[in-house]
N, C-alpha and C positions, 0 to 999 in steps of 0.2 A: 230656688230663691223665694223669699217671702213676698207676698203680694203687697206692693208699696201703697196701694190704695186702702188696704184693710188691716195694716199693721197697727193694732191698737194697744201696743205694750204700754203699761202704766208708768208714770214718772216715779221717782223715788218717794217713799213715804214722807209726809210732812213731819217736821221735828215735833218733839213732845210738847214744846212750848205752845204750839198752835193746835195740838190734838183736841183740846177742849172745845175748839170751834168747829169740829167735824160736822155738826148739825146746825151750825150757825148760818143765818142769812147774812152773808157778807155785805150785801148792798145795804141792808137795814143797819148793820153795824157802822158802815161808812157814813150813812146819812146822820145817824145819831151823833157821831163824832163831829162831822161837818157843822151840824147845828149847834154844837157846843163851842165852836171857835168864835173869836172876838170879831163878829160881823153879823149883820142881819141874815137870817136864814135865806139861802139861795142867792145872796147878793154877788157871789162870784160866778154866777151863771153856769156856762158849760164847763168851766174849770172844775166845778164841784162834781158834775157828771163824770168827767174824765177821771178824776181822782177815785171816785167810787168804783168805776169800772176796773181800774188797775187793782184796787184792793180785792175785788171779787175774782179777778183772774189769778192773782198771785196767792189769794187766800192767806194773807198775812196782815197783821195789825198795822205794821209800818213798812210797807213795801218800798224797795229802792228802785231807782231808775238809772243808777250808774251802770258802768260796764256796757255801754251802748255800742251797737254795731249795725252797719248797713251792708247788706249782701247785695252786690251788683252782679246779676246773672247775665252772661253774654252768650249769644249764639247767632248764627246766620240763618237766612230764610231763602229757600228756593224760589219763593214767589217773586223775588227781585228780578227774575228772568222776564217777568211780564212788564217791567218798567213802571212799577207802582210807587217808587220813591224818588225824591228830588236829589238824593245822594247815592253815590255808588256803594256797592256792597263792601268795598275795602274799608269804608269808614268804621265798620264794626271793629275790626282788628286795630285800626289806628286809635280809636277811642279807648280800647282796652289798655293800650300802651300809655295813653294820656292819663287814665285813672291811676295806673301804677306809678306814673311820674308826678302824681298829686296836682295835675294841672286842670282838672275838669271842675265844673260847677259843684258836683257832689262832694269833691274833695274839700273845696272851700267851705261849703256849708257844714260838712262833717267836722271840720276843725272848730267852727263856731260852736257846734253842739257837743263837742267832746266825744265824738263817735268814731270808732274804727271803721275803715273801709276795707272790705274784703271782696275781691273780684273772683268770680267762678266762671271758668271757661267750660261751658257745658255743650258747646257746639259751634265754636268759631271756625271758619274756614281758613285757619292759619295755625302755625306753631309758635309758641312763645318760649323765651328763655326763662329758666326758673326764677321765681321772685317770691319774697316772703309773704306778700299779700295776694298772691295769685294761686288759686286752687285749680289744678288741671283735672277736670272731671268730664272730659270730652266724650260724648256718646257717638257722635259722627260729625263730619264737617258741614254742618248746616242741614236743614230739612230739605225734603224734596219739594218740587213745585206743586202746591196744593191745587192749582188750577187744572192739573191733569191727573191728579190722584191723591192718595193720602199723604200728608206731610211726613208722617212717621209711621213705622210699624207699631203695633201694640207693645212689642218688646222694648223698642227704643223709647217710647213714651214712658213706659213703666220704669225703665232704668233712670230716666231723667227725674221722674217723681221721687225715686229712691234717693237720688243725690240730695234733693231738698230735705227729705225726711231725715237723712243722716246728719245734715248740718244742724237741723233744729234740735236733734238729740244732743249733739255736741254743745250747742248753745246752752242747753239746760245744765250740762255738766260743767260748763264754764261760768255758770251763774250769771248769764246775760240778763240784765234787768229789762231791756227793751231792744227789740230788733226791728229793722226796717228792711223792706225788700224793694230793690230797684233793678233796672235791666238796661241792656244795650243790644240792639239788633236791628240793622237796617231791614225794613220790610215788615217789622212786627206790628205796626198799627193796622196793616191789612189783615194779619192773622187775628188780632184782637177784634177787629170789626166783624170778621166771620164768626168768631166765638160769640160775640154779643148778639148778632142776628139769630144764631142758632139757639142760644139759651133763652132769649127774651121773646123771640117771635116778631120783633120789630122789623120794619122794612130796612133793607140794606142802606138806602139813601139816608135814612134817619140816624144811622149809627156809624157811618163812615165819613171821616173828616179828612183834612188835608195832610195830616201826619207831619212830615218834615217840611211841609210848605209847598206842596205841588200846586200847579196852576189850576184854574177852574176847569180847563179842558182835560188836564191829567186826572183831576178828581172824578170826572165822569168815567174815564177809563178805569180808574181804581175801583169804583163801585161796580162796574161791569165785571171786573176780575173777581171781586168778592162774590157776586151772584153766580158766576161760573164755578167757582170753587165749592160753593154750597151745593150746587146742582150735581156736579161731577161726583161729589162724595155722598150724595143722598141725604143731605141735611136740610132741615132739622127733623125730618120725619122719624118718629120712634127711635130717637137717638139717646144713648146714655151720655152722661157728662164725659166719660172716658172716650167714647166714640168721637165726640166733638173735639176733645183735646188732641187725640192722635191724628185725626183727619185734617184739621185746619189750624192746629195750634203750633207752638214752637218749642224747641228744646228748653229755652230759658223759661217759657211760660209753664211748661211741665214741672221744671225744678221748683219754681215758685209755688206751684200748686202743692207739691209735696211738702215744702217748708211750712205753708199755712196749715195743712192737715196735721202735721206732727207738732207744730207749735201749740195747736189746740189741745193735743194730748198732754203736752209738757207744761201747760199753764204759763206760757210766755206771751206777753203782749206783743202784737205785731202791727206795725204801721205800714200800710200799703201806700203806694205812691199814686201814679196816674193811671192812664187808660190800660197800659199793658199789664202792670202788676195787679190791677183790679180785675182784669179778665181772668188771671190765674186764681185770684181769690173767689171769683164767681164760680169757676169750675169746682174749686174746693167746697164752696157753699152748696152747690148742687149735689155733690157727693155726700156731704155731711153738714147739715145746716147749723150745727152747734159751733162751727168755726167762727160764726159771726160774733160770738161772745168774747173772742180774744182780739178782734180786729178793730183798728182805728183807721179811718180814711184820712190820710194826711192832708189832702187838698182836693179841689175839684178842678179838673183839667178843662182846657178849651176844646178838647176833642168831644164831639157830640155824643159818642157812644159811652163816654165815661159816666155821665149823669145817669144814663139808662142802667148801667151796671150797678152803680151805687144804690139806685132805687130797687133794683132786683135783689140785692143783698139786704137792703134796709139800713144803710149807713149814712150818717150825715158828715160831710167833710169838715175838718177843723179849720182849714184855710181856703181862701178864694183869692188867688193872686194873678189869675190870668195866665198861669204857666202851662206849658205843654212840652217840656224838655225830656222828661223821663229821668233815667239814671238813679232815681231815688231822691231827687232834689226836694220835692215837696214833702216827702215822708221825713226827711232829715230835719227840715225846718219845723215840722209839726212836733218832732221829738222834743224840741225845746219847750213848746207849750205844755206837752204832757209832763215833762220833768218838773216844770214850774207848778203844775197842778198837784203833783205828788208831794213835792217839797212843801207846798202850802199845807197839805193834809198832815204831813209828819211834823212840821216845825212851828206852825202857827200856835200861839197861845190860846188857851180856852178862857172863857169868862172867869172860871174859878181860879185857874192858875195865875191869871193876870190881875185879879182883884177888880175886874170890870163888871159893872152892873148889867144884868141882862134886860130884855124887854119887859115892860110892865104887863 
């Protein structure tokens, strides 16, 4: 089996139409066009930065953001045995069914954004009936308890990474203009906190929040569990990103890591959501820093570790709405901002075409 972390197969060749730009600085091209539009230079603020970044990712003169999709990766976590969540493990499978019934927040926001919702069972401790928007890619029925040993074997983590890579390759073949990554997995804020502490070197107390809303007393316990998980697994000393992933990560986090890695190779813009999906993006960034070039941070979560991870990668969030739900909700909302920026770039008149006088 190919190594899912190092599969660097190239995307299809660009069309002849854009071949002339092979040596072009796409950011410079985008800035020149943005400055020609009927507005003072820079007056649309970060929307101009967003549009220029999409142009540079897609390497196209007029990139599209249609055919949008949010992938919701679902998996259970053995760490729930330690009582780290305010909700029972069964909520993972129950929410998967809610996604498929179009009843969750991510479904509502996706309808607003015109994005398809695809759910991937990469490790839920349950079986589901076949469904058109459910992909059964189960590696195992949840991770092991990382407080007593590695959450996954290297092989299991690698297989989950490969799931994400395969989906990103398919997204390229399907001409997806913009993809978002979300997740569902009771206990996964504990895994994300352990990943954050291991990658950043920050104290556990600084990166571990209440997740689903545990009490102050339970938060103390949760932080102790994270500390124990890091100690038992010998982290973060001399650890590779993949060591961190398989020892204290989750199957859904591994799959999102693979999706980010492959989307970078396929030149697909990726909108990451909150704390959990950003922990996957941070693993991908630690493996290959160039993934930052295709990433958009949909929002900033109320989870304290999220800000640490965004600073670690070097991303500025598009939205700040005090959200901490997950599912891909913040990423899908940000999709609408990104699409507006790209449509502005593609559709707005220039001073010349509109017959408007430029600055003196």
